[in-house]
C-alpha atoms as a printed R data frame, in Angstrom:
    type eleno elety resid chain resno       x       y       z
1   ATOM     1    CA   MET     A     1  -3.450 -21.715  22.778
2   ATOM     2    CA   SER     A     2  -3.145 -17.980  22.036
3   ATOM     3    CA   ASP     A     3  -1.487 -17.454  25.432
4   ATOM     4    CA   GLU     A     4   1.341 -19.736  24.279
5   ATOM     5    CA   ILE     A     5   2.119 -17.604  21.216
6   ATOM     6    CA   LEU     A     6   4.586 -14.920  22.133
7   ATOM     7    CA   ILE     A     7   5.593 -12.809  19.195
8   ATOM     8    CA   ASP     A     8   6.457  -9.180  19.596
9   ATOM     9    CA   THR     A     9   7.038  -7.003  16.560
10  ATOM    10    CA   ARG     A    10   7.342  -3.740  18.516
11  ATOM    11    CA   GLY     A    11  11.113  -3.470  18.057
12  ATOM    12    CA   LEU     A    12  10.853  -4.307  14.376
13  ATOM    13    CA   THR     A    13   8.010  -1.868  13.734
14  ATOM    14    CA   THR     A    14   9.899   0.892  15.550
15  ATOM    15    CA   ALA     A    15  13.018   0.241  13.476
16  ATOM    16    CA   LEU     A    16  11.032   0.078  10.230
17  ATOM    17    CA   GLN     A    17   9.223   3.326  11.013
18  ATOM    18    CA   ARG     A    18  12.496   5.080  11.816
19  ATOM    19    CA   PHE     A    19  14.060   3.709   8.600
20  ATOM    20    CA   ALA     A    20  11.122   4.970   6.504
21  ATOM    21    CA   ASP     A    21  11.059   8.332   8.306
22  ATOM    22    CA   GLU     A    22  14.783   8.933   7.784
23  ATOM    23    CA   ARG     A    23  14.398   8.347   4.040
24  ATOM    24    CA   ASP     A    24  11.042  10.116   3.630
25  ATOM    25    CA   TRP     A    25   9.555   6.877   2.313
26  ATOM    26    CA   ASN     A    26   6.214   7.053   4.124
27  ATOM    27    CA   ARG     A    27   4.644   8.793   1.126
28  ATOM    28    CA   HIS     A    28   5.544   5.772  -1.009
29  ATOM    29    CA   HIS     A    29   4.328   3.173   1.476
30  ATOM    30    CA   SER     A    30   0.704   2.912   0.476
31  ATOM    31    CA   PRO     A    31  -0.902  -0.489   1.029
32  ATOM    32    CA   ARG     A    32  -0.991  -1.046  -2.733
33  ATOM    33    CA   ASN     A    33   2.717  -0.272  -3.164
34  ATOM    34    CA   LEU     A    34   3.677  -2.435  -0.222
35  ATOM    35    CA   VAL     A    35   1.605  -5.375  -1.481
36  ATOM    36    CA   LEU     A    36   3.235  -5.106  -4.902
37  ATOM    37    CA   ALA     A    37   6.691  -4.944  -3.320
38  ATOM    38    CA   LEU     A    38   5.806  -7.934  -1.138
39  ATOM    39    CA   VAL     A    39   4.664  -9.934  -4.161
40  ATOM    40    CA   GLY     A    40   7.954  -9.122  -5.880
41  ATOM    41    CA   GLU     A    41   9.945 -10.318  -2.885
42  ATOM    42    CA   VAL     A    42   7.892 -13.515  -2.631
43  ATOM    43    CA   GLY     A    43   8.697 -14.053  -6.311
44  ATOM    44    CA   GLU     A    44  12.404 -13.652  -5.593
45  ATOM    45    CA   LEU     A    45  12.070 -16.150  -2.749
46  ATOM    46    CA   ALA     A    46  10.214 -18.592  -4.993
47  ATOM    47    CA   GLU     A    47  12.928 -18.258  -7.624
48  ATOM    48    CA   ILE     A    48  15.451 -19.739  -5.198
49  ATOM    49    CA   PHE     A    49  13.369 -22.925  -5.019
50  ATOM    50    CA   GLN     A    50  12.358 -23.062  -8.668
51  ATOM    51    CA   TRP     A    51  13.539 -26.290 -10.276
52  ATOM    52    CA   LEU     A    52  14.974 -27.632  -7.016
53  ATOM    53    CA   GLY     A    53  13.904 -31.030  -5.824
54  ATOM    54    CA   ASP     A    54  13.801 -31.889  -2.148
55  ATOM    55    CA   ASP     A    55  17.502 -32.781  -2.191
56  ATOM    56    CA   GLY     A    56  18.396 -29.439  -3.748
57  ATOM    57    CA   THR     A    57  16.367 -27.595  -1.175
58  ATOM    58    CA   ALA     A    58  18.132 -29.366   1.691
59  ATOM    59    CA   ALA     A    59  21.500 -28.575   0.097
60  ATOM    60    CA   LEU     A    60  20.847 -24.821   0.324
61  ATOM    61    CA   ARG     A    61  22.152 -24.918   3.886
62  ATOM    62    CA   ASP     A    62  25.456 -26.318   2.625
63  ATOM    63    CA   ASP     A    63  26.095 -23.440   0.198
64  ATOM    64    CA   PRO     A    64  26.879 -20.286   2.211
65  ATOM    65    CA   ALA     A    65  26.171 -17.842  -0.632
66  ATOM    66    CA   ARG     A    66  22.852 -19.418  -1.564
67  ATOM    67    CA   PHE     A    67  21.842 -19.752   2.092
68  ATOM    68    CA   THR     A    68  22.632 -16.068   2.678
69  ATOM    69    CA   HIS     A    69  20.505 -15.220  -0.358
70  ATOM    70    CA   LEU     A    70  17.664 -17.327   1.093
71  ATOM    71    CA   GLN     A    71  17.935 -15.542   4.440
72  ATOM    72    CA   GLU     A    72  17.869 -12.140   2.741
73  ATOM    73    CA   GLU     A    73  14.770 -12.925   0.689
74  ATOM    74    CA   ILE     A    74  12.919 -14.322   3.710
75  ATOM    75    CA   ALA     A    75  13.857 -11.161   5.622
76  ATOM    76    CA   ASP     A    76  12.612  -8.968   2.766
77  ATOM    77    CA   VAL     A    77   9.254 -10.749   2.823
78  ATOM    78    CA   LEU     A    78   8.968 -10.311   6.588
79  ATOM    79    CA   LEU     A    79   9.928  -6.631   6.417
80  ATOM    80    CA   TYR     A    80   7.385  -5.776   3.720
81  ATOM    81    CA   LEU     A    81   4.674  -7.814   5.426
82  ATOM    82    CA   THR     A    82   5.351  -6.090   8.727
83  ATOM    83    CA   ARG     A    83   5.327  -2.683   7.067
84  ATOM    84    CA   LEU     A    84   2.032  -3.523   5.339
85  ATOM    85    CA   ALA     A    85   0.514  -4.422   8.693
86  ATOM    86    CA   MET     A    86   1.771  -1.148  10.117
87  ATOM    87    CA   VAL     A    87   0.285   1.113   7.454
88  ATOM    88    CA   THR     A    88  -3.054  -0.720   7.426
89  ATOM    89    CA   GLY     A    89  -3.361  -0.647  11.214
90  ATOM    90    CA   VAL     A    90  -3.241  -4.420  11.633
91  ATOM    91    CA   ASP     A    91  -1.849  -5.557  14.988
92  ATOM    92    CA   LEU     A    92   0.329  -8.312  13.579
93  ATOM    93    CA   ASP     A    93   0.929  -9.893  16.963
94  ATOM    94    CA   GLN     A    94  -2.804 -10.178  17.712
95  ATOM    95    CA   ALA     A    95  -3.631 -11.231  14.156
96  ATOM    96    CA   VAL     A    96  -1.179 -14.149  14.397
97  ATOM    97    CA   ARG     A    97  -2.508 -15.223  17.779
98  ATOM    98    CA   ASP     A    98  -6.111 -15.068  16.545
99  ATOM    99    CA   LYS     A    99  -5.298 -16.982  13.363
100 ATOM   100    CA   MET     A   100  -3.464 -19.728  15.251
101 ATOM   101    CA   VAL     A   101  -6.548 -20.244  17.442
102 ATOM   102    CA   LYS     A   102  -8.779 -20.430  14.352
103 ATOM   103    CA   ASN     A   103  -6.379 -22.870  12.672
104 ATOM   104    CA   ALA     A   104  -6.371 -25.114  15.743
105 ATOM   105    CA   ILE     A   105 -10.164 -25.277  15.605
106 ATOM   106    CA   LYS     A   106 -10.275 -25.794  11.844
107 ATOM   107    CA   TYR     A   107  -7.478 -28.399  11.847
108 ATOM   108    CA   PRO     A   108  -7.644 -30.211  15.179
109 ATOM   109    CA   ALA     A   109  -4.797 -32.527  16.110
110 ATOM   110    CA   PRO     A   110  -5.711 -36.228  15.961
């Protein structure tokens, strides 16, 4: 199964590192700070869905401004998560492949 999973964050990690370097942000990107920023972004993502039923959630795609907001918050979560993996030395690509294998064993298909 892990051979089927092809994710590659190299381009993203390179761009994120360059972005942080250009702004001298590396000194602020401790694991603790990144986790707190990530939690904040997940909260902003959750806020989009707060009080929405299933119909409201499906309707997000029909509202360009709200859908753009959704895309931006999902991107923020991915960016902070990727940056956290970078500064902690986690190979995100390998971690995802390994976890998918473990999930397949833990939750086998019927």
